[in-house]
C-alpha positions in Angstrom: 0.1 -0.1 -0.1 1.3 3.3 -0.8 2.5 5.8 1.9 1.9 8.9 0.3 -0.9 11.2 1.5 -2.5 13.8 -0.8 -3.8 17.2 1.0 -6.3 19.1 -1.2 -7.1 22.9 -0.6 -5.0 25.5 1.0 -5.9 24.6 4.7 -5.9 28.4 5.6 -2.2 28.4 6.2 -2.1 25.1 8.3 -0.6 23.0 5.6 2.9 23.2 7.3 1.3 21.7 10.6 -0.1 19.0 8.4 2.9 18.1 6.9 5.0 18.1 10.2 2.5 15.8 11.9 2.4 13.3 9.0 6.0 13.6 7.4 7.3 11.3 10.4 5.6 8.2 8.7 4.3 9.4 5.3 5.0 11.4 2.3 3.0 14.3 1.7 1.8 15.9 -1.4 -0.4 18.9 -1.6 -3.1 19.8 -4.4 -4.6 23.3 -4.9 -8.0 22.0 -5.8 -9.8 18.6 -6.9 -8.7 19.0 -10.4 -5.2 19.2 -9.9 -5.7 16.4 -7.4 -7.1 14.2 -10.1 -3.9 15.1 -12.3 -1.5 14.0 -9.5 -3.6 10.8 -8.9 -3.1 10.0 -12.6 0.6 9.8 -11.9 1.0 8.7 -8.4 -1.0 6.5 -5.8 -2.1 8.0 -2.6 -3.1 6.0 0.7 -5.4 8.7 1.9 -6.7 12.1 0.6 -7.4 15.1 3.0 -10.1 17.5 1.5 -10.4 20.9 3.0 -13.9 22.1 3.2 -14.1 25.9 2.8 -16.3 27.8 4.9 -18.6 28.9 1.7 -19.1 27.7 -1.8 -19.6 24.2 -3.0 -21.9 22.0 -0.5 -19.9 19.4 1.4 -22.0 16.4 -0.2 -20.9 17.5 -3.8 -17.1 18.2 -2.8 -17.0 14.6 -1.3 -18.7 12.9 -4.1 -16.2 14.4 -6.5 -13.4 13.6 -4.3 -14.4 9.9 -4.4 -14.7 9.7 -7.9 -11.6 10.8 -8.7 -10.0 8.7 -5.7 -11.9 5.6 -5.9 -11.2 3.0 -3.0 -9.1 5.7 -1.3 -10.3 6.8 2.1 -11.3 10.6 2.1 -10.8 12.7 5.4 -12.7 15.9 5.6 -11.1 19.0 7.2 -12.4 22.3 8.2 -11.4 25.0 10.9 -13.6 24.6 14.1 -15.9 21.5 14.7 -19.3 22.5 13.8 -21.3 19.3 14.5 -23.7 20.0 11.6 -21.0 19.9 9.3 -19.1 16.9 10.7 -22.7 14.9 10.6 -23.0 16.0 6.9 -19.5 15.0 5.8 -19.5 11.6 7.5 -23.1 10.9 5.9 -21.7 11.9 2.5 -19.1 9.3 2.7 -16.0 10.8 4.6 -13.9 8.3 6.3 -13.2 10.6 9.3 -13.3 14.5 9.9 -10.3 16.3 11.3 -11.2 19.7 13.0 -8.3 22.6 12.8 -6.2 23.7 14.5 -4.8 19.9 14.5 -3.5 17.7 17.2 -0.6 15.8 15.8 -1.0 12.6 17.6 -4.7 12.4 17.2 -4.4 13.1 13.3 -1.7 10.0 13.2 -4.0 7.8 15.2 -6.8 8.5 12.8 -4.9 8.0 9.7 -3.3 4.8 11.0 -6.7 3.3 11.9 -8.1 4.3 8.4 -5.1 2.3 6.8 -5.8 -0.7 9.0 -9.4 -0.6 8.0 -8.7 -0.3 4.4 -6.1 -3.3 4.6 -9.0 -5.3 6.4 -11.5 -4.4 3.7 -9.1 -5.3 1.1 -8.5 -8.9 2.8 -12.4 -9.4 3.2 -12.8 -8.8 -0.4 -10.0 -10.9 -1.3 -11.3 -13.9 0.9 -14.8 -13.4 -0.6 -13.7 -13.5 -4.3 -11.8 -16.7 -3.2 -15.1 -17.9 -1.9 -16.7 -17.2 -5.1 -14.2 -19.4 -6.7 -14.4 -22.3 -4.1 -18.2 -22.3 -4.0 -18.9 -21.8 -7.6 -21.9 -24.2 -8.5 -20.7 -24.7 -11.8 -17.6 -26.3 -10.8 -18.9 -29.0 -8.9 -18.1 -32.3 -10.1 -21.4 -33.8 -11.1 -21.2 -36.2 -14.0 -23.9 -38.6 -12.4 -27.9 -37.7 -12.9 -27.7 -38.0 -9.2 -25.4 -35.1 -8.5 -26.8 -33.1 -11.5 -30.0 -33.2 -9.5 -28.4 -31.9 -6.3 -26.4 -29.2 -8.2 -29.9 -28.2 -9.5 -31.4 -28.0 -6.3 -28.6 -26.0 -4.8 -29.1 -23.2 -7.5 -32.7 -23.1 -7.1 -32.8 -23.2 -3.0 -29.8 -20.9 -2.8 -32.3 -17.9 -3.7 -34.5 -18.7 -0.9 -34.7 -17.7 2.6 -36.2 -20.7 4.0 -34.4 -23.2 6.4 -32.7 -26.3 4.5 -32.1 -29.7 5.8 -29.2 -31.5 4.0 -29.0 -35.3 4.5 -26.2 -37.8 3.4 -23.8 -40.2 4.8 -20.5 -39.2 6.4 -18.0 -37.9 3.8 -20.6 -37.1 1.2 -20.0 -33.4 1.2 -22.7 -31.9 3.1 -20.5 -29.0 4.7 -19.6 -28.1 1.1 -23.1 -28.0 -0.2 -24.2 -25.5 2.6 -21.2 -23.4 1.6 -22.3 -23.6 -2.1 -26.0 -22.6 -0.8 -24.8 -19.5 1.3 -22.3 -18.1 -1.1 -24.5 -18.3 -4.1 -27.5 -16.7 -2.1 -28.4 -13.1 -1.3 -26.6 -13.3 1.9 -23.4 -14.2 0.4 -21.8 -10.7 1.7 -22.8 -11.6 5.3 -21.2 -14.1 7.8 -21.4 -17.9 6.9 -20.7 -19.7 10.4 -20.3 -23.5 11.0 -20.9 -25.5 14.0 -20.5 -28.9 14.5 -22.8 -30.2 16.9 -21.2 -33.7 17.6 -17.7 -32.3 18.3 -18.8 -29.8 21.4 -19.5 -31.0 24.8 -23.0 -30.7 25.6 -22.2 -28.6 28.6 -20.7 -26.0 26.5 -22.8 -26.2 23.4 -25.5 -23.8 24.5 -22.9 -21.2 25.2 -21.4 -21.8 22.1 -24.5 -21.4 20.0 -26.3 -18.7 22.1 -23.3 -16.9 24.1 -23.4 -16.3 27.7 -23.4 -13.4 30.2 -20.8 -12.7 32.7 -21.2 -14.8 35.5 -23.6 -17.2 33.8 -21.5 -20.1 35.4 -18.0 -20.7 37.0 -15.3 -19.4 34.8 -17.7 -17.1 32.8 -15.5 -13.9 33.6 -16.9 -12.1 30.5 -19.7 -11.8 28.3 -19.4 -14.1 25.3 -21.2 -13.6 22.0 -22.6 -17.0 20.6 -22.6 -18.1 16.9 -26.1 -17.2 16.1 -25.1 -13.4 17.0 -22.0 -13.8 15.0 -24.1 -14.9 11.9 -26.5 -12.1 12.3 -27.6 -11.1 8.8 -26.2 -14.3 7.3 -26.4 -18.3 7.7 -25.4 -20.7 10.2 -24.7 -24.4 9.3 -25.7 -26.9 12.1 -23.8 -29.9 11.2 -24.8 -33.1 13.1 -27.7 -31.2 14.5 -29.5 -34.3 15.8 -26.8 -34.5 18.5 -28.6 -31.6 20.3 -29.9 -32.5 23.7 -33.8 -31.9 24.4 -33.1 -28.4 25.9 -31.3 -27.2 23.1 -33.6 -28.7 20.6 -36.4 -26.5 22.4 -34.1 -23.3 22.0 -33.5 -24.0 18.5 -37.2 -24.5 17.7 -37.8 -21.0 19.2 -35.0 -19.3 17.1 -36.6 -20.7 14.2 -40.2 -19.6 15.0 -39.5 -16.4 16.5 -36.1 -15.5 15.2 -34.9 -14.4 18.8 -33.2 -16.0 21.8 -31.4 -15.0 25.2 -27.9 -15.6 26.1 -27.0 -18.2 28.9 -27.7 -16.5 32.1 -29.3 -13.3 30.5 -32.7 -12.1 30.0 -32.4 -9.7 27.3 -34.2 -11.0 23.9 -31.8 -10.8 21.0 -33.1 -10.7 17.6 -31.6 -13.3 15.0 -31.9 -12.5 11.4 -30.1 -16.0 10.6 -30.7 -18.6 8.0 -30.1 -22.1 9.2 -28.8 -24.8 7.2 -28.8 -28.2 9.3 -27.2 -31.4 8.2 -27.2 -35.0 9.5 -26.1 -38.6 8.8 -28.9 -39.9 11.0 -32.3 -41.5 10.0 -34.0 -38.4 11.4 -37.5 -39.8 10.6 -36.6 -42.8 12.6 -35.2 -40.7 15.5 -38.5 -38.7 15.6 -40.4 -42.0 15.7 -38.3 -43.2 18.5 -38.8 -40.0 20.4 -34.9 -38.9 20.5 -35.7 -35.8 18.1 -38.8 -33.5 18.5 -41.4 -33.8 16.1 -42.1 -30.0 16.0 -38.5 -29.0 15.4 -38.3 -31.7 12.7 -41.1 -30.0 10.8 -39.5 -26.8 11.3 -36.1 -27.8 10.0 -37.5 -30.1 7.0 -38.7 -27.2 5.2 -36.5 -27.7 2.1 -34.4 -30.8 1.7 -31.4 -31.9 -0.3 -30.3 -35.5 0.0 -26.6 -36.1 -1.1 -26.3 -39.6 -2.4 -23.3 -41.7 -1.4 -20.4 -42.1 -3.9 -21.3 -45.9 -4.5 -24.6 -44.6 -6.1 -22.8 -42.2 -8.5 -19.8 -43.9 -9.8 -19.7 -41.8 -12.9 -18.3 -39.2 -10.5 -15.4 -41.3 -9.0 -12.8 -40.8 -12.0 -13.2 -36.9 -12.2 -13.2 -36.5 -8.4 -10.0 -38.6 -8.2 -8.2 -36.8 -10.6 -9.3 -33.4 -9.2 -8.1 -34.6 -5.4 -4.9 -35.7 -7.1 -4.1 -32.3 -8.5 -5.5 -30.4 -5.5 -3.7 -32.4 -2.9 -0.4 -32.6 -5.2 -0.2 -28.7 -5.2 -0.6 -28.8 -1.1 2.0 -31.3 -1.0 4.1 -29.9 -3.7 4.4 -33.2 -5.5 3.1 -33.9 -9.3 2.0 -36.9 -10.7 0.6 -37.6 -14.2 -2.5 -39.5 -12.9 -3.5 -43.0 -12.5 -2.8 -46.3 -14.1 -5.8 -48.0 -15.8 -5.7 -50.7 -13.0 -5.5 -48.1 -10.5 -8.6 -46.1 -11.6 -10.5 -49.4 -12.3 -10.0 -50.3 -8.6 -11.2 -46.8 -7.5 -14.4 -47.1 -9.5 -15.1 -50.5 -8.3 -14.7 -49.7 -4.5 -17.7 -49.1 -2.4 -16.4 -45.9 -0.6 -17.9 -46.5 2.9 -16.3 -43.2 3.8 -17.3 -41.3 0.8 -15.2 -38.6 -0.6 -13.4 -37.9 2.6 -12.3 -41.7 2.4 -11.6 -41.1 -1.5 -9.3 -38.1 -0.7 -7.5 -39.8 2.2 -6.6 -42.7 -0.3 -5.3 -40.4 -2.9 -3.1 -38.6 -0.6 -1.7 -41.7 1.0 -1.2 -43.0 -2.5 0.4 -39.7 -3.7 2.7 -39.7 -0.7 4.2 -43.4 -1.3 4.1 -43.3 -5.3 7.7 -43.0 -6.7 6.7 -43.1 -10.4 4.9 -41.0 -12.5 1.7 -42.4 -11.9 -0.2 -43.9 -9.0 -0.6 -47.5 -9.4 -3.2 -50.1 -7.9 -0.9 -51.2 -5.0 -0.5 -47.7 -3.8 -4.1 -47.4 -2.9 -4.1 -50.1 -0.1 -7.7 -50.7 -0.6 -9.2 -54.0 0.9 -10.9 -56.2 -1.3 -13.9 -56.0 1.2 -14.7 -52.5 2.1 -15.5 -53.3 5.7 -13.2 -56.2 6.7 -14.4 -58.6 9.6 -11.1 -60.1 10.7 -11.1 -58.3 13.8 -13.9 -58.8 16.6 -16.4 -56.0 16.7 -15.2 -53.1 18.9 -18.8 -52.6 19.9 -19.4 -55.9 21.4 -18.4 -54.5 25.0 -18.9 -50.7 25.4 -15.7 -49.1 26.2 -17.0 -47.4 29.4 -17.6 -50.7 31.2 -14.2 -52.3 30.1 -11.2 -52.6 32.8 -8.4 -51.2 30.5 -5.0 -49.6 31.2 -4.5 -46.4 29.5 -2.3 -48.1 26.8 -4.9 -50.6 26.2 -7.8 -47.9 26.1 -5.6 -45.8 23.6 -4.8 -48.7 21.3 -8.5 -49.6 21.3 -9.5 -46.2 20.2 -6.9 -45.7 17.7 -7.8 -49.2 16.3 -11.4 -47.9 16.0 -10.5 -44.6 14.5 -8.1 -46.4 11.8 -11.1 -48.8 11.0 -13.5 -45.6 10.7 -11.1 -43.7 8.7 -10.4 -41.5 11.5 -14.1 -40.2 11.7 -14.8 -39.8 15.4 -18.6 -40.2 15.3 -18.2 -43.7 13.3 -15.4 -44.7 15.7 -17.6 -43.9 18.7 -20.5 -46.0 17.2 -17.9 -48.8 16.8 -17.0 -48.4 20.7 -20.6 -48.0 22.0 -20.0 -44.7 23.4 -21.2 -41.2 22.5 -19.0 -38.9 20.2 -18.5 -36.6 23.2 -17.3 -39.3 25.5 -15.0 -40.4 22.7 -13.8 -36.7 21.9 -12.9 -36.6 25.8 -10.9 -39.7 25.7 -9.1 -38.5 22.6 -8.1 -35.3 24.2 -7.1 -37.0 27.6 -5.0 -39.6 25.8 -3.4 -37.2 23.3 -4.4 -39.0 20.3 -4.0 -36.8 16.9 -4.2 -37.2 13.3 -2.8 -34.7 10.8 -6.3 -34.2 8.9 -8.2 -33.2 12.1 -8.5 -29.4 11.8 -7.4 -28.8 15.3 -4.1 -30.6 14.7 -3.1 -28.5 11.7 
C-alpha cells in the first residue's frame, strides 16, 4: 500500500502543521483543488486524501462525491477550521472516512490515519477472501457427471435463492458442509457471515454457550460476556452440522429461534433478535429418531422445510474418476508433488470400490497413494484398498462398550486408535463402533493425546 498522503486545498495556512505531523511516517503531497488532485492521482498513488471544506462555496456533499470519483477506493478525510457538529455529520453521511478539525492535534491525526489504513487493509483482505469463496463455491465447478449429482446441483441453484431453512441429509463424507457453503455463497446473504458449528464435536455442557453465548457470571469461569454463533451469523447463515446430536433443552431453544427469530444468552434475560438463515445437516435417519422420541417432532417439521439429499459415492460411480483426478491435483499442489495421474488398473479399482467413507475416504486414499508413489503415476498397489470395504477379521469393537471395560491407559488408547483407523479417523463412526457417544470419545481422545494430521485442530 502506498505511503503517500494527498492534501487538497489551502488549509488556511495550516498546511505546514499537517506536513509536520504526517511526515514522520508518510510522504505528503499538496494539490490546490480537486482538478489538480485528479491530475496528480493519474501519476502517483495515494493512501489517503485530505479534503479541505471551505466555509462557503460548493456543498460538502458535492465536494466529497467529486473527491470519491477521482480517488475511488481511497479513504477521504474531511477537514475544516473549528468543529461545527452539523458539518461533521453532513461530511460523515456523505462518505468521509473521518473528520479532522483544525487546529490539528498531531498525535490524534496520526492515530486517525493509522486506523483508516488498517481498516482499508482489512477491507481489501475481506474482499480478497470473498473472491476466493466465489471460486471455491462456484456451483458450475461442482463435479457432477452422474444424474444424481446433477440433480443436487440443480437443487443448490434453486434453493440458494430462498430464505427458508434447509435440511441436508447424506452419509458421512458425502460433502454436506461443502453443499451448505455453496448455498450460502450463491444466495442473497453471500456478503454476510457464514458460520459453521459441528454439534457432535462440542460437549453438551458447552454447546448452549457456543450457540447462543453467555453473560458474565452465568456459570463458574464465565468472567466476561461471550457472543454466540447465532449472533456472529446475524444477517447471514449458520450451518448446524450433525444437529441431531442436540439434547432436548437445546432442541427446544433452537425451535424458538426458528419460530420467533430470537433467543437469550445463557444467564441473560435480554431478548436478542436473530436474522439468521439456518442450514442443518445430519447423517442420521432423522425420521426414525422422531419416531423413537429421540428428536422433537415439531422441530423436525420446522427444519425439514426444504431438503437436499446427497447420494453416497457408490450410487454415483460416474463421479469417482473426475473426483479422483481433481483430488490428485489439489492434494498434489498442497504437498508440492506432481504426478501424471492413475494407471488404468488403479482407476478401475477406485471405480469398483464401494467407498463407505465416501469423498472423505477417497481424499485420504489419494493423499496416501500420492505420498508413497515413486513413479509418474499412482498404481493399484499404492491405493491400499481392501478387497472387502469393511473387513471382518477383527472382533467387533462395539460388542463390549468401552466405558465398562477395565483397561489400562495404553490398552484404552490402542482400542480407540484401532477404532479410529477402521473408521477412517471419523470420530462419530469410531464412537459407534466403541459403543460410546461422540462426546465421550472426544473427551478420551483429548485425555489420551490422540491426534491425526487431517483433524483441523491439529493442523
